[in-house]
C-alpha positions as CSV (number, residue, x, y, z in Angstrom):
1,M,11.2,23.2,-19.8
2,I,10.2,21.3,-16.9
3,E,12.8,20.1,-14.1
4,K,13.2,16.5,-13.9
5,L,14.8,15.8,-10.5
6,D,17.6,12.5,-10.1
7,I,15.2,10.1,-7.8
8,T,16.9,5.8,-6.1
9,L,14.6,4.0,-4.6
10,I,15.2,0.0,-3.7
11,V,12.9,-1.7,-5.6
12,N,12.4,-5.5,-4.7
13,G,16.0,-5.1,-3.1
14,R,17.3,-3.4,-6.3
15,E,18.8,-0.2,-6.6
16,R,17.4,2.1,-9.4
17,H,17.9,5.7,-10.0
18,A,15.4,7.4,-12.4
19,R,15.2,10.8,-13.9
20,V,11.2,13.0,-13.2
21,E,9.7,15.0,-13.3
22,P,8.2,15.8,-9.6
23,R,4.5,15.3,-10.3
24,R,5.1,11.9,-11.7
25,L,3.3,9.7,-9.4
26,L,4.9,6.4,-7.8
27,A,2.8,4.4,-10.0
28,D,3.9,5.8,-13.0
29,V,7.9,5.5,-12.3
30,L,6.8,1.7,-11.4
31,R,5.7,1.1,-15.0
32,H,7.2,3.1,-17.5
33,E,10.6,4.4,-16.1
34,L,11.4,0.9,-14.5
35,G,9.0,-1.4,-16.7
36,L,7.6,-3.2,-13.8
37,K,4.0,-3.9,-15.2
38,G,2.6,-5.7,-12.0
39,T,1.6,-2.7,-10.3
40,H,-2.2,-1.9,-12.0
41,I,-3.5,1.2,-12.7
42,G,-7.1,1.8,-11.7
43,C,-9.1,4.2,-10.5
44,E,-6.1,7.2,-9.9
45,H,-7.6,8.0,-6.6
46,G,-6.4,5.1,-3.9
47,V,-9.6,3.8,-3.8
48,C,-9.6,0.2,-5.5
49,G,-5.9,-0.8,-4.3
50,A,-4.9,-2.1,-8.0
51,C,-1.5,-0.2,-6.8
52,T,-0.9,-1.5,-3.8
53,V,3.4,-1.7,-3.0
54,L,5.1,-2.3,0.4
55,L,6.7,1.1,0.7
56,D,9.0,0.8,3.8
57,G,7.2,-2.4,5.1
58,R,3.5,-1.2,4.5
59,S,1.1,-0.8,2.1
60,A,1.0,1.8,0.3
61,R,-1.6,2.9,-3.0
62,S,1.0,3.9,-5.3
63,C,-0.8,6.1,-7.3
64,L,-1.1,8.9,-4.3
65,H,2.4,9.3,-3.8
66,F,4.8,11.7,-6.0
67,A,7.6,9.4,-7.0
68,V,10.5,12.3,-5.3
69,A,8.6,12.0,-1.9
70,V,9.6,8.3,-1.3
71,D,13.2,9.3,-2.6
72,G,15.4,6.8,-0.6
73,A,12.7,4.1,-0.1
74,E,12.3,0.4,-0.2
75,I,9.2,-0.6,-2.3
76,T,8.1,-4.1,-3.1
77,T,5.8,-5.1,-6.1
78,V,4.7,-7.9,-7.3
79,E,7.3,-8.7,-8.9
80,G,9.6,-8.9,-5.7
81,L,7.2,-11.3,-4.1
82,G,7.9,-14.4,-5.7
83,G,10.9,-16.3,-5.8
84,G,12.1,-16.7,-9.1
85,D,10.2,-19.5,-10.7
86,E,8.4,-20.7,-7.6
87,L,5.3,-19.0,-6.3
88,T,4.8,-18.2,-2.8
89,P,2.8,-20.2,-1.0
90,I,0.5,-16.8,-1.3
91,Q,0.7,-16.8,-5.0
92,Q,0.2,-21.0,-4.4
93,A,-3.2,-20.2,-2.7
94,F,-5.0,-18.1,-4.9
95,H,-4.0,-20.2,-8.1
96,R,-5.8,-22.9,-6.3
97,N,-8.5,-21.5,-5.3
98,H,-9.9,-19.7,-8.9
99,A,-9.7,-16.9,-6.3
100,L,-9.1,-14.5,-9.5
101,Q,-10.5,-13.3,-12.9
102,C,-9.1,-10.7,-15.1
103,G,-6.6,-10.4,-12.4
104,Y,-6.5,-6.5,-12.5
105,C,-6.8,-6.3,-9.4
106,T,-4.8,-9.5,-7.9
107,P,-1.0,-7.8,-7.6
108,G,-2.8,-5.4,-5.1
109,M,-4.2,-8.0,-3.9
110,L,-1.0,-10.1,-3.3
111,V,1.2,-7.7,-2.2
112,T,-1.9,-6.8,0.2
113,V,-2.5,-10.1,1.3
114,Q,1.4,-10.3,2.5
115,E,1.7,-7.7,4.1
116,F,-1.9,-8.4,6.5
117,L,-0.2,-12.5,7.2
118,A,3.0,-10.6,7.9
119,R,0.8,-8.7,10.7
120,E,-1.7,-11.3,11.8
121,P,-0.5,-15.1,10.7
122,D,-4.0,-16.8,11.9
123,P,-6.8,-14.7,11.2
124,D,-10.3,-15.4,11.1
125,D,-12.7,-14.5,8.1
126,A,-13.8,-11.5,9.4
127,A,-10.1,-10.1,9.6
128,I,-9.6,-11.2,6.3
129,R,-12.5,-9.2,5.3
130,R,-12.1,-6.5,6.7
131,A,-7.5,-6.7,5.6
132,L,-9.0,-6.4,2.2
133,S,-11.8,-3.6,1.9
134,N,-9.4,-1.1,0.5
135,N,-9.0,-4.1,-2.3
136,I,-11.8,-3.7,-5.5
137,C,-12.6,-6.4,-7.0
138,R,-15.3,-6.7,-9.3
139,C,-15.3,-10.1,-10.8
140,T,-15.3,-12.6,-8.0
141,G,-17.5,-11.8,-4.9
142,Y,-14.3,-12.5,-2.9
143,A,-15.2,-16.0,-1.5
144,N,-12.3,-17.5,-3.5
145,I,-10.0,-14.5,-2.2
146,V,-11.2,-15.4,1.6
147,A,-10.7,-18.5,1.3
148,A,-7.2,-18.6,-0.9
149,V,-5.9,-16.6,1.9
150,R,-7.1,-18.2,5.1
151,E,-4.9,-21.6,3.0
152,A,-2.4,-19.1,2.9
153,A,-2.7,-18.3,6.1
154,R,-2.2,-22.5,7.4
155,A,0.4,-22.7,4.7
156,L,2.6,-20.1,5.9
157,R,1.9,-20.8,9.9
158,E,3.1,-24.7,8.9
159,A,6.0,-23.5,6.9
160,G,6.9,-21.2,10.3
161,T,7.7,-18.4,7.9
């Protein structure tokens, strides 16, 4: 019989509990135990960025963290970025600039951009490309994504957030 451990996570501002095997990855717990399907699993090696979440405020690959190792942590998934039914300025910019095609990479991109723009509110295109260099998109060619991040940065600055 495989031992299971009780863990507590603060996910999108809400305390969540799970009973998991020590080998379970955070991405799997988020998706299968907590029902947060926005965290996508792509390469399972931390390369593609589809599983990116904010872990205690910093972007992290949820496919590289054992859930038991982050017991007590604060996790923000793509579902936690929005304001209910309203799109965030970042989501609006991605929509307006057609910065997605299949959408598989989009949750990881949105989470990455959220952290990036909080750190660097007025980035140039080179900084945006560096920030996105750990997120792979096989559909868009990145031009629309960079334009969306530029627009989101401007909107956030104008809103004073």
